[in-house]
mmCIF file of the C-alpha atoms, coordinates in Angstrom:
data_MODEL
# 
_entry.id   MODEL 
# 
loop_
_atom_site.group_PDB 
_atom_site.id 
_atom_site.type_symbol 
_atom_site.label_atom_id 
_atom_site.label_alt_id 
_atom_site.label_comp_id 
_atom_site.label_asym_id 
_atom_site.label_entity_id 
_atom_site.label_seq_id 
_atom_site.pdbx_PDB_ins_code 
_atom_site.Cartn_x 
_atom_site.Cartn_y 
_atom_site.Cartn_z 
_atom_site.occupancy 
_atom_site.B_iso_or_equiv 
_atom_site.pdbx_formal_charge 
_atom_site.auth_seq_id 
_atom_site.auth_comp_id 
_atom_site.auth_asym_id 
_atom_site.auth_atom_id 
_atom_site.pdbx_PDB_model_num 
ATOM 1   C CA . MET A 1 1   ? -168.674 5.221  147.913 1.00 0.00 ? 1   MET A CA 1 
ATOM 2   C CA . THR A 1 2   ? -166.579 4.769  144.790 1.00 0.00 ? 2   THR A CA 1 
ATOM 3   C CA . LEU A 1 3   ? -163.200 6.507  144.855 1.00 0.00 ? 3   LEU A CA 1 
ATOM 4   C CA . HIS A 1 4   ? -161.645 7.715  141.599 1.00 0.00 ? 4   HIS A CA 1 
ATOM 5   C CA . LEU A 1 5   ? -158.243 9.382  141.169 1.00 0.00 ? 5   LEU A CA 1 
ATOM 6   C CA . ARG A 1 6   ? -157.721 11.382 137.981 1.00 0.00 ? 6   ARG A CA 1 
ATOM 7   C CA . LEU A 1 7   ? -154.428 12.940 137.031 1.00 0.00 ? 7   LEU A CA 1 
ATOM 8   C CA . THR A 1 8   ? -152.699 13.989 133.869 1.00 0.00 ? 8   THR A CA 1 
ATOM 9   C CA . GLY A 1 9   ? -150.275 11.644 132.205 1.00 0.00 ? 9   GLY A CA 1 
ATOM 10  C CA . LYS A 1 10  ? -147.688 14.407 132.577 1.00 0.00 ? 10  LYS A CA 1 
ATOM 11  C CA . LEU A 1 11  ? -148.132 14.525 136.391 1.00 0.00 ? 11  LEU A CA 1 
ATOM 12  C CA . PHE A 1 12  ? -147.930 10.716 136.503 1.00 0.00 ? 12  PHE A CA 1 
ATOM 13  C CA . GLU A 1 13  ? -144.646 10.874 134.539 1.00 0.00 ? 13  GLU A CA 1 
ATOM 14  C CA . ARG A 1 14  ? -143.270 13.537 136.901 1.00 0.00 ? 14  ARG A CA 1 
ATOM 15  C CA . LEU A 1 15  ? -144.044 11.265 139.856 1.00 0.00 ? 15  LEU A CA 1 
ATOM 16  C CA . HIS A 1 16  ? -142.272 8.339  138.206 1.00 0.00 ? 16  HIS A CA 1 
ATOM 17  C CA . ASP A 1 17  ? -139.295 10.510 137.191 1.00 0.00 ? 17  ASP A CA 1 
ATOM 18  C CA . ASP A 1 18  ? -138.853 11.789 140.730 1.00 0.00 ? 18  ASP A CA 1 
ATOM 19  C CA . LEU A 1 19  ? -139.308 8.370  142.319 1.00 0.00 ? 19  LEU A CA 1 
ATOM 20  C CA . SER A 1 20  ? -136.659 6.996  139.914 1.00 0.00 ? 20  SER A CA 1 
ATOM 21  C CA . ARG A 1 21  ? -133.924 9.307  141.195 1.00 0.00 ? 21  ARG A CA 1 
ATOM 22  C CA . ARG A 1 22  ? -131.321 7.617  143.361 1.00 0.00 ? 22  ARG A CA 1 
ATOM 23  C CA . HIS A 1 23  ? -130.799 8.812  146.920 1.00 0.00 ? 23  HIS A CA 1 
ATOM 24  C CA . GLN A 1 24  ? -127.446 8.654  148.709 1.00 0.00 ? 24  GLN A CA 1 
ATOM 25  C CA . HIS A 1 25  ? -128.708 6.423  151.531 1.00 0.00 ? 25  HIS A CA 1 
ATOM 26  C CA . SER A 1 26  ? -132.433 5.771  151.109 1.00 0.00 ? 26  SER A CA 1 
ATOM 27  C CA . ALA A 1 27  ? -133.519 2.737  149.092 1.00 0.00 ? 27  ALA A CA 1 
ATOM 28  C CA . GLU A 1 28  ? -136.602 4.478  147.679 1.00 0.00 ? 28  GLU A CA 1 
ATOM 29  C CA . ARG A 1 29  ? -138.021 7.944  147.113 1.00 0.00 ? 29  ARG A CA 1 
ATOM 30  C CA . VAL A 1 30  ? -141.244 9.483  148.380 1.00 0.00 ? 30  VAL A CA 1 
ATOM 31  C CA . ALA A 1 31  ? -143.306 12.348 146.985 1.00 0.00 ? 31  ALA A CA 1 
ATOM 32  C CA . PHE A 1 32  ? -146.642 13.919 147.794 1.00 0.00 ? 32  PHE A CA 1 
ATOM 33  C CA . MET A 1 33  ? -149.447 14.800 145.432 1.00 0.00 ? 33  MET A CA 1 
ATOM 34  C CA . SER A 1 34  ? -152.007 17.439 146.263 1.00 0.00 ? 34  SER A CA 1 
ATOM 35  C CA . CYS A 1 35  ? -155.503 16.798 144.959 1.00 0.00 ? 35  CYS A CA 1 
ATOM 36  C CA . LEU A 1 36  ? -158.759 18.660 144.560 1.00 0.00 ? 36  LEU A CA 1 
ATOM 37  C CA . ALA A 1 37  ? -161.740 16.665 145.783 1.00 0.00 ? 37  ALA A CA 1 
ATOM 38  C CA . ALA A 1 38  ? -165.234 16.671 144.293 1.00 0.00 ? 38  ALA A CA 1 
ATOM 39  C CA . THR A 1 39  ? -168.292 14.503 144.819 1.00 0.00 ? 39  THR A CA 1 
ATOM 40  C CA . MET A 1 40  ? -169.927 13.540 141.529 1.00 0.00 ? 40  MET A CA 1 
ATOM 41  C CA . LYS A 1 41  ? -173.687 13.197 140.921 1.00 0.00 ? 41  LYS A CA 1 
ATOM 42  C CA . ASP A 1 42  ? -173.468 9.406  141.199 1.00 0.00 ? 42  ASP A CA 1 
ATOM 43  C CA . GLY A 1 43  ? -171.795 9.693  144.628 1.00 0.00 ? 43  GLY A CA 1 
ATOM 44  C CA . THR A 1 44  ? -168.276 8.972  143.356 1.00 0.00 ? 44  THR A CA 1 
ATOM 45  C CA . LEU A 1 45  ? -165.561 10.904 145.145 1.00 0.00 ? 45  LEU A CA 1 
ATOM 46  C CA . ALA A 1 46  ? -163.185 12.207 142.493 1.00 0.00 ? 46  ALA A CA 1 
ATOM 47  C CA . LEU A 1 47  ? -159.694 13.216 143.517 1.00 0.00 ? 47  LEU A CA 1 
ATOM 48  C CA . LEU A 1 48  ? -158.046 15.339 140.842 1.00 0.00 ? 48  LEU A CA 1 
ATOM 49  C CA . GLY A 1 49  ? -154.250 15.352 140.929 1.00 0.00 ? 49  GLY A CA 1 
ATOM 50  C CA . ALA A 1 50  ? -153.266 19.015 141.106 1.00 0.00 ? 50  ALA A CA 1 
ATOM 51  C CA . GLY A 1 51  ? -149.710 19.333 142.384 1.00 0.00 ? 51  GLY A CA 1 
ATOM 52  C CA . PHE A 1 52  ? -146.459 17.469 142.775 1.00 0.00 ? 52  PHE A CA 1 
ATOM 53  C CA . HIS A 1 53  ? -144.372 17.896 145.921 1.00 0.00 ? 53  HIS A CA 1 
ATOM 54  C CA . PRO A 1 54  ? -141.085 15.959 145.981 1.00 0.00 ? 54  PRO A CA 1 
ATOM 55  C CA . VAL A 1 55  ? -139.367 15.215 149.271 1.00 0.00 ? 55  VAL A CA 1 
ATOM 56  C CA . ALA A 1 56  ? -136.022 17.011 149.530 1.00 0.00 ? 56  ALA A CA 1 
ATOM 57  C CA . ASP A 1 57  ? -132.861 14.910 149.810 1.00 0.00 ? 57  ASP A CA 1 
ATOM 58  C CA . ASP A 1 58  ? -132.159 16.259 153.311 1.00 0.00 ? 58  ASP A CA 1 
ATOM 59  C CA . ASP A 1 59  ? -135.607 15.174 154.522 1.00 0.00 ? 59  ASP A CA 1 
ATOM 60  C CA . TYR A 1 60  ? -134.722 11.455 154.469 1.00 0.00 ? 60  TYR A CA 1 
ATOM 61  C CA . GLU A 1 61  ? -133.367 9.765  157.591 1.00 0.00 ? 61  GLU A CA 1 
ATOM 62  C CA . ARG A 1 62  ? -130.904 6.911  157.553 1.00 0.00 ? 62  ARG A CA 1 
ATOM 63  C CA . ASP A 1 63  ? -132.862 3.799  158.445 1.00 0.00 ? 63  ASP A CA 1 
ATOM 64  C CA . PRO A 1 64  ? -131.853 0.512  156.805 1.00 0.00 ? 64  PRO A CA 1 
ATOM 65  C CA . SER A 1 65  ? -134.935 -1.258 158.218 1.00 0.00 ? 65  SER A CA 1 
ATOM 66  C CA . VAL A 1 66  ? -137.266 0.488  155.709 1.00 0.00 ? 66  VAL A CA 1 
ATOM 67  C CA . GLY A 1 67  ? -137.111 1.638  152.099 1.00 0.00 ? 67  GLY A CA 1 
ATOM 68  C CA . ALA A 1 68  ? -137.461 5.300  153.082 1.00 0.00 ? 68  ALA A CA 1 
ATOM 69  C CA . MET A 1 69  ? -137.805 7.077  156.408 1.00 0.00 ? 69  MET A CA 1 
ATOM 70  C CA . LEU A 1 70  ? -138.850 10.721 156.309 1.00 0.00 ? 70  LEU A CA 1 
ATOM 71  C CA . ARG A 1 71  ? -137.820 13.347 158.812 1.00 0.00 ? 71  ARG A CA 1 
ATOM 72  C CA . ALA A 1 72  ? -140.497 15.411 160.530 1.00 0.00 ? 72  ALA A CA 1 
ATOM 73  C CA . SER A 1 73  ? -139.465 18.342 158.307 1.00 0.00 ? 73  SER A CA 1 
ATOM 74  C CA . ALA A 1 74  ? -140.746 16.496 155.217 1.00 0.00 ? 74  ALA A CA 1 
ATOM 75  C CA . PHE A 1 75  ? -144.185 16.220 156.785 1.00 0.00 ? 75  PHE A CA 1 
ATOM 76  C CA . ARG A 1 76  ? -144.092 19.819 158.079 1.00 0.00 ? 76  ARG A CA 1 
ATOM 77  C CA . ASN A 1 77  ? -143.430 21.045 154.528 1.00 0.00 ? 77  ASN A CA 1 
ATOM 78  C CA . VAL A 1 78  ? -146.364 19.168 153.012 1.00 0.00 ? 78  VAL A CA 1 
ATOM 79  C CA . LEU A 1 79  ? -148.658 19.959 155.950 1.00 0.00 ? 79  LEU A CA 1 
ATOM 80  C CA . GLN A 1 80  ? -147.903 23.635 155.301 1.00 0.00 ? 80  GLN A CA 1 
ATOM 81  C CA . ILE A 1 81  ? -149.030 23.200 151.694 1.00 0.00 ? 81  ILE A CA 1 
ATOM 82  C CA . ALA A 1 82  ? -152.290 21.584 152.855 1.00 0.00 ? 82  ALA A CA 1 
ATOM 83  C CA . TYR A 1 83  ? -152.754 24.366 155.426 1.00 0.00 ? 83  TYR A CA 1 
ATOM 84  C CA . ASN A 1 84  ? -152.276 27.099 152.801 1.00 0.00 ? 84  ASN A CA 1 
ATOM 85  C CA . CYS A 1 85  ? -154.401 25.506 150.079 1.00 0.00 ? 85  CYS A CA 1 
ATOM 86  C CA . PRO A 1 86  ? -157.731 23.628 150.197 1.00 0.00 ? 86  PRO A CA 1 
ATOM 87  C CA . VAL A 1 87  ? -156.320 20.292 149.023 1.00 0.00 ? 87  VAL A CA 1 
ATOM 88  C CA . SER A 1 88  ? -156.250 16.619 149.911 1.00 0.00 ? 88  SER A CA 1 
ATOM 89  C CA . MET A 1 89  ? -152.814 15.018 150.156 1.00 0.00 ? 89  MET A CA 1 
ATOM 90  C CA . LEU A 1 90  ? -151.548 11.669 148.949 1.00 0.00 ? 90  LEU A CA 1 
ATOM 91  C CA . HIS A 1 91  ? -148.244 10.154 150.082 1.00 0.00 ? 91  HIS A CA 1 
ATOM 92  C CA . VAL A 1 92  ? -146.725 8.469  147.005 1.00 0.00 ? 92  VAL A CA 1 
ATOM 93  C CA . HIS A 1 93  ? -143.956 5.909  146.610 1.00 0.00 ? 93  HIS A CA 1 
ATOM 94  C CA . ARG A 1 94  ? -143.083 3.125  144.192 1.00 0.00 ? 94  ARG A CA 1 
ATOM 95  C CA . HIS A 1 95  ? -142.382 -0.579 144.447 1.00 0.00 ? 95  HIS A CA 1 
ATOM 96  C CA . GLU A 1 96  ? -139.817 -1.723 141.906 1.00 0.00 ? 96  GLU A CA 1 
ATOM 97  C CA . HIS A 1 97  ? -141.727 -4.316 139.894 1.00 0.00 ? 97  HIS A CA 1 
ATOM 98  C CA . ARG A 1 98  ? -144.336 -4.641 137.164 1.00 0.00 ? 98  ARG A CA 1 
ATOM 99  C CA . GLY A 1 99  ? -147.943 -5.561 137.839 1.00 0.00 ? 99  GLY A CA 1 
ATOM 100 C CA . MET A 1 100 ? -150.373 -4.595 140.561 1.00 0.00 ? 100 MET A CA 1 
ATOM 101 C CA . PRO A 1 101 ? -148.594 -3.113 143.584 1.00 0.00 ? 101 PRO A CA 1 
ATOM 102 C CA . TRP A 1 102 ? -149.849 -3.176 147.135 1.00 0.00 ? 102 TRP A CA 1 
ATOM 103 C CA . PHE A 1 103 ? -148.746 -1.689 150.427 1.00 0.00 ? 103 PHE A CA 1 
ATOM 104 C CA . SER A 1 104 ? -146.355 -3.432 152.779 1.00 0.00 ? 104 SER A CA 1 
ATOM 105 C CA . ASP A 1 105 ? -147.235 -3.882 156.449 1.00 0.00 ? 105 ASP A CA 1 
ATOM 106 C CA . VAL A 1 106 ? -144.824 -1.012 157.224 1.00 0.00 ? 106 VAL A CA 1 
ATOM 107 C CA . ASP A 1 107 ? -146.542 1.225  154.625 1.00 0.00 ? 107 ASP A CA 1 
ATOM 108 C CA . LEU A 1 108 ? -149.933 0.590  156.210 1.00 0.00 ? 108 LEU A CA 1 
ATOM 109 C CA . ARG A 1 109 ? -148.773 0.916  159.814 1.00 0.00 ? 109 ARG A CA 1 
ATOM 110 C CA . GLU A 1 110 ? -147.020 4.234  159.141 1.00 0.00 ? 110 GLU A CA 1 
ATOM 111 C CA . ALA A 1 111 ? -149.921 5.630  157.077 1.00 0.00 ? 111 ALA A CA 1 
ATOM 112 C CA . HIS A 1 112 ? -152.277 5.028  160.001 1.00 0.00 ? 112 HIS A CA 1 
ATOM 113 C CA . LYS A 1 113 ? -149.934 7.266  162.029 1.00 0.00 ? 113 LYS A CA 1 
ATOM 114 C CA . TYR A 1 114 ? -149.419 10.205 159.633 1.00 0.00 ? 114 TYR A CA 1 
ATOM 115 C CA . VAL A 1 115 ? -152.673 10.447 157.638 1.00 0.00 ? 115 VAL A CA 1 
ATOM 116 C CA . PRO A 1 116 ? -154.580 11.835 160.671 1.00 0.00 ? 116 PRO A CA 1 
ATOM 117 C CA . ASP A 1 117 ? -152.050 14.684 160.849 1.00 0.00 ? 117 ASP A CA 1 
ATOM 118 C CA . PHE A 1 118 ? -153.456 16.052 157.591 1.00 0.00 ? 118 PHE A CA 1 
ATOM 119 C CA . TRP A 1 119 ? -156.845 16.503 159.253 1.00 0.00 ? 119 TRP A CA 1 
ATOM 120 C CA . LYS A 1 120 ? -155.206 18.817 161.806 1.00 0.00 ? 120 LYS A CA 1 
ATOM 121 C CA . VAL A 1 121 ? -154.486 21.334 159.033 1.00 0.00 ? 121 VAL A CA 1 
ATOM 122 C CA . ARG A 1 122 ? -157.140 20.393 156.479 1.00 0.00 ? 122 ARG A CA 1 
ATOM 123 C CA . PRO A 1 123 ? -160.106 18.849 158.317 1.00 0.00 ? 123 PRO A CA 1 
ATOM 124 C CA . GLY A 1 124 ? -163.027 17.561 156.334 1.00 0.00 ? 124 GLY A CA 1 
ATOM 125 C CA . PHE A 1 125 ? -160.874 16.509 153.373 1.00 0.00 ? 125 PHE A CA 1 
ATOM 126 C CA . PRO A 1 126 ? -159.956 12.971 152.291 1.00 0.00 ? 126 PRO A CA 1 
ATOM 127 C CA . HIS A 1 127 ? -156.243 12.076 152.451 1.00 0.00 ? 127 HIS A CA 1 
ATOM 128 C CA . GLY A 1 128 ? -154.362 8.929  151.613 1.00 0.00 ? 128 GLY A CA 1 
ATOM 129 C CA . ILE A 1 129 ? -151.567 6.911  150.117 1.00 0.00 ? 129 ILE A CA 1 
ATOM 130 C CA . LEU A 1 130 ? -150.681 5.852  146.599 1.00 0.00 ? 130 LEU A CA 1 
ATOM 131 C CA . VAL A 1 131 ? -148.211 3.162  145.577 1.00 0.00 ? 131 VAL A CA 1 
ATOM 132 C CA . LEU A 1 132 ? -146.959 2.812  142.026 1.00 0.00 ? 132 LEU A CA 1 
ATOM 133 C CA . SER A 1 133 ? -145.300 -0.047 140.225 1.00 0.00 ? 133 SER A CA 1 
ATOM 134 C CA . HIS A 1 134 ? -143.621 0.369  136.855 1.00 0.00 ? 134 HIS A CA 1 
ATOM 135 C CA . ASP A 1 135 ? -146.924 -0.163 135.036 1.00 0.00 ? 135 ASP A CA 1 
ATOM 136 C CA . SER A 1 136 ? -149.751 0.104  137.576 1.00 0.00 ? 136 SER A CA 1 
ATOM 137 C CA . ALA A 1 137 ? -150.889 1.805  140.783 1.00 0.00 ? 137 ALA A CA 1 
ATOM 138 C CA . ALA A 1 138 ? -153.083 1.328  143.854 1.00 0.00 ? 138 ALA A CA 1 
ATOM 139 C CA . GLY A 1 139 ? -154.299 3.624  146.576 1.00 0.00 ? 139 GLY A CA 1 
ATOM 140 C CA . LEU A 1 140 ? -156.106 3.925  149.885 1.00 0.00 ? 140 LEU A CA 1 
ATOM 141 C CA . ILE A 1 141 ? -158.104 6.962  150.955 1.00 0.00 ? 141 ILE A CA 1 
ATOM 142 C CA . TRP A 1 142 ? -159.175 7.843  154.495 1.00 0.00 ? 142 TRP A CA 1 
ATOM 143 C CA . MET A 1 143 ? -162.338 9.878  154.732 1.00 0.00 ? 143 MET A CA 1 
ATOM 144 C CA . PRO A 1 144 ? -162.673 12.378 157.585 1.00 0.00 ? 144 PRO A CA 1 
ATOM 145 C CA . ASP A 1 145 ? -163.850 10.780 160.831 1.00 0.00 ? 145 ASP A CA 1 
ATOM 146 C CA . SER A 1 146 ? -163.098 7.266  159.534 1.00 0.00 ? 146 SER A CA 1 
ATOM 147 C CA . GLY A 1 147 ? -160.269 5.149  160.858 1.00 0.00 ? 147 GLY A CA 1 
ATOM 148 C CA . VAL A 1 148 ? -160.728 2.665  158.032 1.00 0.00 ? 148 VAL A CA 1 
ATOM 149 C CA . PRO A 1 149 ? -159.368 3.472  154.558 1.00 0.00 ? 149 PRO A CA 1 
ATOM 150 C CA . SER A 1 150 ? -161.215 2.744  151.322 1.00 0.00 ? 150 SER A CA 1 
ATOM 151 C CA . ARG A 1 151 ? -159.527 1.480  148.203 1.00 0.00 ? 151 ARG A CA 1 
ATOM 152 C CA . LEU A 1 152 ? -159.249 3.619  145.091 1.00 0.00 ? 152 LEU A CA 1 
ATOM 153 C CA . ARG A 1 153 ? -161.376 1.806  142.512 1.00 0.00 ? 153 ARG A CA 1 
ATOM 154 C CA . ARG A 1 154 ? -160.295 3.773  139.451 1.00 0.00 ? 154 ARG A CA 1 
ATOM 155 C CA . ILE A 1 155 ? -157.151 5.625  138.543 1.00 0.00 ? 155 ILE A CA 1 
ATOM 156 C CA . SER A 1 156 ? -157.396 7.527  135.267 1.00 0.00 ? 156 SER A CA 1 
ATOM 157 C CA . LEU A 1 157 ? -154.535 9.152  133.419 1.00 0.00 ? 157 LEU A CA 1 
ATOM 158 C CA . VAL A 1 158 ? -155.966 11.877 131.226 1.00 0.00 ? 158 VAL A CA 1 
ATOM 159 C CA . GLY A 1 159 ? -154.383 13.357 128.152 1.00 0.00 ? 159 GLY A CA 1 
ATOM 160 C CA . ALA A 1 160 ? -152.952 11.531 125.175 1.00 0.00 ? 160 ALA A CA 1 
ATOM 161 C CA . PRO A 1 161 ? -152.902 8.611  125.443 1.00 0.00 ? 161 PRO A CA 1 
ATOM 162 C CA . MET A 1 162 ? -155.582 8.059  128.079 1.00 0.00 ? 162 MET A CA 1 
ATOM 163 C CA . ARG A 1 163 ? -155.154 5.122  130.445 1.00 0.00 ? 163 ARG A CA 1 
ATOM 164 C CA . GLU A 1 164 ? -157.259 3.638  133.220 1.00 0.00 ? 164 GLU A CA 1 
ATOM 165 C CA . ILE A 1 165 ? -156.374 1.308  136.085 1.00 0.00 ? 165 ILE A CA 1 
ATOM 166 C CA . ARG A 1 166 ? -159.439 -0.356 137.597 1.00 0.00 ? 166 ARG A CA 1 
ATOM 167 C CA . HIS A 1 167 ? -159.870 -2.229 140.857 1.00 0.00 ? 167 HIS A CA 1 
ATOM 168 C CA . ASP A 1 168 ? -163.449 -3.444 140.653 1.00 0.00 ? 168 ASP A CA 1 
ATOM 169 C CA . LYS A 1 169 ? -163.084 -6.265 143.167 1.00 0.00 ? 169 LYS A CA 1 
# 
């Protein structure tokens, strides 16, 4: 199955703006993006970026061993959004470089722990993680009942100007 994330350039800018804000003790910021999911005629799963949910300053724990450690309250807040609305959720953060980003071992280990929590409130929906760099992005999506994530193959920014990030390999 091909996975395609589409979001407006404006939402993409909001994510970058929020992730650029300094935090008093955390080395990086985290946000969540809610998405609508649709299966296209060709079998592609399209995730449509619908909402932006920044993590509050008080929802970061002090932990110098990682870029950002979120308190349980951060996850409770976003789980409540997924419970109230029929949406998929993506955990979003940024690595401070240009070029194709990828997830650290910590990113992947932690995602395997918290992504299943989204199925407790919104079963049957895909959920995942998205990492940005200053000029690119990459993502992994877990489908319901699958312990193995699939890579986002296309990320499209719609609006003017349009932009597409492809991962065909």
